[in-house]
Structures are given as C-alpha cells and as structure tokens.
C-alpha positions, -999 to 999 in steps of 0.1 A, spaced: 237 -78 -287 234 -115 -283 216 -109 -250 194 -88 -267 184 -111 -291 179 -141 -267 153 -114 -247 133 -109 -276 131 -143 -284 123 -155 -250 96 -127 -251 83 -139 -285 81 -175 -271 63 -166 -241 38 -146 -264 35 -175 -288 29 -201 -258 2 -172 -243 -15 -172 -274 -17 -208 -282 -28 -218 -247 -51 -188 -239 -31 -182 -209 -30 -145 -192 -10 -123 -206 29 -118 -194 45 -85 -192 82 -84 -183 103 -57 -164 141 -53 -160 149 -31 -135 182 -19 -120 184 -1 -86 209 23 -78 217 52 -56 214 85 -74 215 123 -67 180 134 -62 168 171 -53 132 170 -39 133 196 -15 160 218 -37 189 202 -19 207 177 -32 202 139 -14 209 106 -22 179 87 -36 173 50 -44 166 51 -82 150 24 -106 162 24 -141 175 57 -132 140 72 -123 126 87 -89 99 80 -90 104 44 -104 89 31 -137 52 31 -138 36 -5 -141 6 -5 -166 -15 -34 -167 -45 -55 -173 -65 -77 -145 -50 -111 -140 -16 -103 -162 13 -121 -152 40 -96 -141 74 -107 -146 98 -83 -127 137 -88 -126 155 -66 -100 190 -60 -100 202 -48 -66 233 -22 -73 232 -6 -37 255 -16 -10 226 -29 13 202 -58 8 170 -45 -10 131 -59 -11 101 -44 -30 68 -48 -17 33 -45 -37 9 -23 -17 -25 -34 -23 -19 -64 -47 -34 -97 -31 -10 -122 -45 -37 -148 -46 -22 -182 -32 14 -167 -36 27 -148 -2 59 -161 -15 60 -128 -38 47 -102 -12 80 -87 -3 82 -81 31 108 -95 53 86 -121 70 76 -137 36 110 -129 14 146 -130 17 162 -94 9 178 -91 -25 221 -91 -16 242 -65 -29 253 -72 -64 223 -101 -69 193 -102 -88 156 -116 -80 127 -118 -102 94 -113 -88 66 -133 -107 34 -117 -97 1 -117 -110 -28 -91 -109 -55 -116 -103 -90 -106 -99 -79 -72 -93 -81 -37 -108 -73 -2 -94 -47 19 -81 -16 6 -62 20 12 -59 51 -6 -48 80 5 -25 111 -7 -6 99 -23 23 132 -29 45 142 -5 71 136 30 59 146 31 28 112 41 18 125 76 28 150 77 1 125 69 -25 124 37 -46 87 36 -55 63 37 -83 25 37 -92 7 3 -102 -24 8 -127 -45 -23 -131 -72 -18 -161 -100 -35 -163 -104 -61 -190 -118 -51 -225 -151 -69 -219 -156 -56 -184 -179 -27 -182 -165 2 -163 -190 26 -147 -175 57 -164 -164 68 -198 -128 66 -206 -109 93 -196 -87 116 -218 -58 110 -196 -46 89 -168 -23 109 -144 -3 91 -114 1 112 -80 25 97 -55 25 120 -27 40 123 9 58 136 35 96 138 29 129 139 51 165 158 42 180 133 62 189 101 44 173 69 51 204 54 68 204 85 92 171 81 100 171 43 109 203 48 131 183 76 151 153 53 158 180 23 163 193 47 191 158 47 208 155 86 199 129 99 181 131 116 143 119 153 140 88 163 119 88 156 80 108 188 62 82 192 34 59 172 11 66 160 -24 46 152 -55 62 124 -80 93 132 -62 95 170 -65 86 201 -44 71 233 -51 53 236 -86 82 208 -94 56 186 -116 30 197 -142 1 176 -153 -13 187 -187 -46 189 -197 -67 200 -227 -101 223 -222 -133 203 -222 -117 168 -216 -119 146 -182 -90 131 -169 -83 105 -144 -63 112 -114 -47 82 -92 -33 92 -60 -12 77 -34 -1 86 -2 33 71 -2 48 91 28 63 80 62 44 97 88 17 118 77 -18 120 64 -25 143 35 -52 166 17 -55 167 -23 -71 192 -42 -70 209 -74 -73 249 -76 -109 258 -90 -118 220 -98 -137 196 -81 -132 158 -82 -156 130 -87 -142 98 -66 -146 66 -88 -123 40 -73 -106 31 -41 -80 6 -38 -97 -17 -64 -131 -9 -57 -154 12 -77 -173 39 -55 -205 57 -58 -193 89 -76 -196 119 -50 -182 153 -58 -154 165 -34 -135 197 -32 -107 183 -13 -99 145 -3 -79 129 24 -57 103 23 -41 87 50 -7 66 50 -7 41 25 -42 49 10 -45 53 -27 -77 65 -48 -89 76 -81 -107 108 -90 -121 122 -123 -114 159 -130 -129 176 -161 -108 207 -176 -138 230 -176 -124 262 -166 -105 292 -182 -72 278 -200 -48 289 -177 -25 272 -150 -40 260 -115 -26 244 -84 -24 206 -76 -20 211 -37 -11 187 -12 -12 198 23 -4 177 59 -35 166 80 -36 167 119 -1 182 122 12 212 143 29 229 117 9 226 82 31 216 54 19 222 19 33 218 -17 19 223 -51 23 208 -89 5 226 -119 -24 219 -137 -14 231 -171 -42 235 -197 -27 231 -232 -18 265 -246 -20 284 -216 0 316 -214 -13 327 -179 8 306 -149 -1 300 -114 0 330 -89 -11 339 -54 -14 315 -26 -26 283 -33 -61 273 -19 -64 263 16 -77 231 29 -86 213 63 -59 209 87 -68 191 120 -106 191 119 -112 151 130 -150 152 126 -147 165 88 -121 137 79 -147 109 95 -175 122 76 -160 122 44 -145 88 50 -182 74 60 -192 90 26 -172 71 5 -193 39 -4 -194 10 -28 -209 12 -63 -232 -19 -58 -243 -20 -96 -208 -18 -110 -188 -46 -123 -150 -50 -106 -126 -73 -119 -152 -95 -131 -189 -89 -152 -209 -97 -121 -217 -66 -100 -198 -59 -67 -228 -57 -50 -240 -94 -58 -211 -101 -28 -231 -97 3 -207 -92 30 -232 -79 56 -251 -112 54 -223 -133 65 -216 -137 104 -182 -132 115 -170 -166 135 -142 -147 153 -135 -112 166 -100 -98 169 -94 -69 186 -62 -50 179 -48 -22 199 -19 1 189 5 15 218 38 35 223 58 15 251 90 21 262 110 -14 261 146 -15 277 150 21 277 139 27 239 108 39 220 90 11 208 55 5 192 34 -23 198 3 -40 191 -17 -58 219 15 -53 240 36 -70 215 63 -52 196 73 -72 165 112 -81 160 122 -98 128 136 -134 131 168 -146 117 150 -161 91 119 -150 70 89 -167 86 70 -182 56 104 -199 47 108 -211 85 71 -226 84 79 -242 51 110 -257 63 98 -267 97 125 -246 109 123 -244 150 127 -214 170 121 -187 147 85 -179 157 58 -192 176 22 -194 163 -1 -173 191 28 -154 201 3 -123 202 -28 -125 216 -59 -116 194 -73 -90 224 -55 -61 240 -36 -74 274 -31 -50 303 4 -65 311 37 -48 304 47 -48 266 75 -67 255 95 -76 222 84 -109 200 83 -124 166 45 -119 168 24 -144 144 -13 -152 149 -29 -180 135 -61 -178 113 -81 -206 95 -83 -208 61 -119 -198 44 -131 -185 79 -147 -149 82 -137 -128 106 -142 -93 123 -112 -74 131 -114 -38 156 -84 -18 152 -90 2 186 -65 35 189 -63 49 226 -35 75 211 -38 110 204 -26 106 164 -43 92 135 -33 53 129 -33 38 93 -34 1 92 -27 -21 62 -34 -59 58 -13 -78 28 -32 -105 9 -61 -91 10 -92 -65 8 -117 -61 36 -150 -45 43 -146 -8 66 -181 -14 80 -176 12 110 -157 37 127 -164 62 156 -150 77 187 -145 62 223 -145 27 231 -156 -3 205 -181 -26 225 -205 -51 209 -230 -29 210 -212 -7 182 -221 -33 157 -257 -16 156 -241 13 138 -222 -9 112 -228 -4 75 -235 -39 63 -249 -29 30 -227 -8 10 -195 0 25 -161 0 3 -137 -28 2 -99 -19 6 -67 -29 21 -56 2 41 -80 19 67 -72 48 91 -85 49 127 -89 85 143 -73 93 176 -94 79 205 -113 59 181 -119 27 166 -126 13 132 -139 -23 124 -138 -44 91 -148 -77 79 -124 -99 59 -127 -131 43 -98 -152 52 -95 -170 18 -57 -163 8 -34 -191 23 -2 -176 33 19 -154 58 7 -118 58 19 -87 72 -4 -68 94 10 -32 97 11 4 108 16 22 75 32 49 96 70 36 88 83 46 120 58 28 140 61 -1 116 100 -3 117 97 -1 157 73 -28 160 37 -18 151 33 -48 129 28 -87 131 22 -119 109 -14 -134 103 -7 -170 94 -39 -179 73 -33 -219 75 -49 -248 56 -45 -283 64 -48 -298 32 -12 -285 16 -30 -283 -15 -16 -266 -46 -52 -254 -52 -50 -235 -19 -14 -224 -20 12 -222 -48 48 -241 -43 77 -223 -31 92 -208 -62 120 -225 -77 142 -190 -77 133 -183 -39 161 -166 -19 173 -187 7 191 -167 37 194 -172 76 186 -210 87 170 -216 57 204 -210 35 212 -243 17 178 -257 21 163 -273 -14 133 -252 -29 119 -286 -43 79 -283 -32 75 -306 -1 
C-alpha cells in the first residue's frame, strides 16, 4: 500500500511539474515480462507475456509525449525491447537493440525513457534478442496528433490495432538452436491475428460508422496481405506519413511494415471475415478474424475471400501507388509537402546488397559480403567509453564487394546532417524487407534488375511516402533518400528475423564531432552496463 501511495505521489508530482513548466506530458508504464501458456495455433506453447498479456499492452500517446516504461524481467534469460519506427531523436541509448543497449538480466529491471518526438502514426514494439520475437512479447504503439494539429480525415468511431504475422509451433529457444547449428528452420506453421488463429479475434463495428485499423506485420519471415470481406479500405497513414487516400480491396504489408486504413461499416449487419494470407510462399497460409456488426445474428460462413499470392508485379504497382499527402499536416502544423526532399542533392550514395553465403560450414546472411556478429559489448557503449577492439568504423564497405563473405562486427560511418542516397540491391529470389532505426526515409524508386545511375531518371522526387521499413522485390532494387539528422548508433537490418539473426544487419554510426547535448543526449544515469563497459561510470563525459 505504501509503494502504491508513493507511486501516486510521484506521478502527481510529475504532472504538477509538467503543468507548471509547460513540458510535454509524461506517461508511465510498469511492465512485468514473464513466460506463460498461449494457444495461438490451438496447441499449448510457452509464450512471452507482458503483464500477463499476449500481445502486450497497447501504448497510446500523443506527439512529443514522454514515455517512462519500467520493464521487469522475470524470464530465465536476458531480455530487450525495441521500438519499431520510433526515431528516438538524439537518443539512440533507448533504441533497444544489442548494438546500443545492454539486455535486462533475469530478475532485474530497466526503465526506458522514450519520447514520441515529432512523430505521429502506427508502430509496434517487440523483443529484439535472439528469436524471442517468435514467442510474442510484442504490442502496438499509437501516436496521435496534438489537438491543434489538423488531421486529414474525420475522427473515426473506433481505432483497432491489428498485429498480424507468421507463427511457429516450435519455441523460440528451439528455433535459435536450429539456426545456431547451421540448419534452416522450416516454413511457418500458420498465421496469427492479435495472437490468435482462425476466427479467434473479433473487431466490433456499428453500421454506418467508420473505423481506423492500424495493421502491422510483426512476423518473422513472411510478407502478408490484409483484406476485409465485402469492404474496401481507404489508406490514410503509413509509418507516420499521411498518404493520399487511395482505396484498396487488399493491402500488402511486408515484414516490419505498418499502415492505417479507414473502413466504413456500410454493409448489411452480419459478420464478415478479416483475412490475412501469406505472400510469395509456395504454400499459401491463411488465417481469419471476425468483423462483427453490433447486433448481428449471422456469423461468418463459407470460405474467406481469396487474395493475391505470388504476383510480384501486382505488389510493385500497389507500392508505387502509395504517395505522400502533400497538403496534410504531419506532427507539426506545416504541410508535409513543405519539405522538398527532391530538391536536395545527395552527397553520398550507399549501395547495399544482401546475400546468403555459407561461412565456416554454416548458413549465414550478409550485407556487402559482411555477415554481422555481435561484439562482447554494445557498440554504443564501446564508442562512448572509447573501448578498443569491439568494432572498427568502416568494417563494412558502402558498395558490394566481389570477395568471399566474412564475419565482422560491421559499422559504417556517416556524417551528421549529411543527405544520402541508399540503394538496396537484391539478387536473390525472395522479397527483402529493410528497416533503419532512428529514421524515416523517402522511398524514391523501386524496379527490377540492376540499379544504375540512369535509374535516377525514374525516381519520384515529388510525393513519395516517408517511412522506416521498405521492401525490395526479387532480383530488383529499391532506392531511398535519407537526411542523416539524428546522431547515434543506428541498426540497419533485414526485418526477416532469421536473416537478421544470422548476420543481415549492420550499424550506421552517425557522428558529430561537436559532442554537444544539442546533437545527442547524454548517457542515461540508469544505463545498464555489460561486457567491457561493466564497472564504468555513467557521468556524462
């Protein structure tokens, strides 16, 4: 009771200080991470729960809110959360990947101090260590616009989160063991929607009203297609960007991607299938939830509506149709289109090529011939404390190499406030999905074949969407523009978690020689210290 009173007092004090000083509001969360029985595919499995929930608690916040999330690890293994799409302005300390943050040891606690700085939109959090993501531990993040910032659509009657993706019946530790042995894991056993299988979840709507659905692909290895029987969807937002409001019957979401659609309940009052199916897989996986009209007495029946399966051209055309809403406000009052990204000339071009080499007799994945292996100390801490021998800047080339692939703790240099062009080149037969922590970037082009300088003539330099995760189709390329305005150590990775675990990632060290708190926040006083950083002092240098 005393602890509860103290917590209430602290929260009240923070609120009082916030009101007096005019600071951005604080939101407090206490999460207990445990194992627990879950039944996503109809059979009992050990899952990772947060406060007894799978999926974990929803984070609802407003632009610029401060999020104080105290995480208690009751697992028998280290644990770490990352925040897919949150940019952590000046604060890669909180990014939650092993390159930036020490894991929370079993039985210990760590408090993340995040801010939804200058962001709106739909995102998610997830466990970033090993294959823990295969056991759950993920949840949705909604960042609402501030009250005075106009939103380009009427406030919906409801706001639903859809966390969908592939699922394995094998536990995450077993999956990790298989990969560590150099063997491949089989195809997923199925798909889930909000942690449940066939017709296991219900979204309730009222006839005549419009609802927002925030959809994220939280799976390990598989692109998905989302659709609602008998209903069209109006796309309004992608990973923090308001889009042109095109209407779709179904929508592709690749690994790690998030999007928002508006759905109007304008059909006869009964139940309808909400369908998620796999894309570009030999065996098409399908699962369903239920769209339940209030007072409906007729359940779903018959087969769910089919969708696209292996059609690359269909998916490419849809991706190109997703455009920025130039007149809509983003997190600030000024229109999104007031930032003329296409008028800025990149100072540097980086070409990243993925591959699937065998190294030392085991399957690995690589970027520009380098397969990432973690150092004995998080890279951000090694950089801060000047600990030698953990990594070398420039240990990965910025163009593909023709030599044999090798293992390294790969870190690439980038100058603060530079503007870069990054080309993702994919010569493999599978769709790739790439994510960059700490940033949103402009997807200026994608097409088949080899990227060359002549490919720039086909770039969209006016109204392409800004996002943090992008797909690259088989034997194709995708190009982005990115303003490197966020100092820190940032993970660039495959969102296919098998490929990420086996080396298809690296870190981009965005460096400012000023060492100013204006450019980067100091190391948190509560920072966990591990590896060769253990025992160091966290006083700002």
